[in-house]
Structures are given as structure tokens and as C-alpha cells.
N, C-alpha and C positions, 0 to 999 in steps of 0.2 A: 066319248060326249060331244058333243055336238055342243059349236057353240053359239051360243045369241041372237034372235035377229042384228041384235043391240048393242054385239061388246062388236059384228060382223060395223055396223051401222058404224059405232063409233070408229074403225079403222079405216072408212074407208070416208068417211071424213078431217082421217089426219092426213091422209093421203096426198105426201109432194110429189108434184110432177114435173120431170122434167122434160125441158123442148129444146131442142139442141139447134140451131143449125138452121130451121127448116126453112123451104118457101115459102111465097104467100101461096101459093093451094095449099100443100100440106097444113099452114099455118091454118086455113078455114076450115083444116080440118078437124086441128085439133082443140077446136075454137068451136065447130058445132055438132060434133062429137069427140071427147074427151076422152080417154083411155080408162078411168075409175066408172065412165057409166060402163065400156066393158065387161066387168065383173058382173055377176051371176048374183043376186041368189043364191044363197041356199050353199052354203063355202063350210065346213065342217073341222071336224079337230076333234081326235079321234085318236086313245092311247090303241097300237095292234102291233101286237112280233114285237116287243119291249122300243117300239120307237111311237115317235107321236107326230099322227098325220094330218096335215092342212092343206084341203084340197078342195076345190070346185069347175066349174068351168067357166069362159069366158066368149061372149061372142064381139067377132069382129065387127063394130056399126061405121066400120071407115071403108072409104070406097078401094082400099090398097092393100093388098094382101099389106100382112103385120107382124111384124120379128117381138111378143113381149115379154117385158122381165119382171115376176116378178116378189114382190118382200113381204118374209113375213115375219112379224113379231112372237116368240112362242112365252107365255107369262105363264109364273107360279105364285102366287101368294102376293102380289103386286110390283113380281120384280120381274124384269127382262132376263130368264136366263137362253135363249138363244135367237140369233137372226138367221135369217138362213134365206136364199130368192133358188126361186122356177125360173125360164123361156123356155120359150113354146115359141115355135119360128115353122111363117107360111102362113098363116091360117086368111083364110080368103077371105074377103068381104060376104059379108052374112052368117058364115058357118060361126059354130059354136065346135069349142075343143074342149077337153080336158084337163088339167095341172093339178100335179104336187108335187109337195114339199116336206123332207121327215126331218127329222131333229128326235137325239139320243141323248139330246140330258134332262135332266129330272122330271123319268119319265113319271108320269102319275095324271091320276085321272080327271083330278083339280087343273092342269094348265088349259089354259088359254089361248088361241091362238089370233094377232091380227095383221089382219093387209096391211101392210102400210102404203105402198107406194107400188105404182102402176106404170109402167113406160109400154108403151107402144112407136114403135120405127117401122117405116116402112120394108120390108123385105129386100 
């Protein structure tokens, strides 16, 4: 099962971005290239081998090698059944990297997945 673009857009639109202790130069990168824009279209949500897999790619649009933390909610019948985080380190400027997170809660073909936040830190 693939999450519709509307679900992904809704998840991105509700993303919460944390920026703590940034220098002026880093803050400019956060403003001109916010982490949520690094999340590529086409994220999927599928049941496979007894787990729910949510995944896709990110592209580092900042000028620094970055570390990402991506939070995802898994929902069934309008209720959150699990919340997971995935991280990826050392993503070079301009590089695209694959990210995946899994859940074994409420494995069902009707489960939907939403990226709820994406944080980027200088690696």
C-alpha cells in the first residue's frame, strides 16, 4: 500500500522543526533551505514481512554535511498506533539518501504513514 501524495503533504505541512543553538550562518541555511524541503516526494507506506515499512529519500539542500532525524506516525482507523524515528548521518550537500523506518504494531493493509517532523543537524 502506498501513501497518497495528500497524506504525505499533510504530514509535511504539520512537521515540527527544532533549531537549537544555531550560529547565524547555520540559521541562514535553516531559513533558506529548511529541513522539511529535503524530504523528497514519493515516500511509501507498505506492509512487508510482518512489519509496516515507511520510507523514501531525502536530499541535502544545505551547504553542510548533515545528520537527519525523521519522525513518522503509523495510523489505523484514525488512531496513531505507533511512532518511530529514523536517522541518517553524513549526508553530503546535494546527496540523496534512502531512509526507512519500521513498525510491528497493528500490521494491516489500511495503515497509513505520516512524516511528522524532520530535523537536520550539521554532522
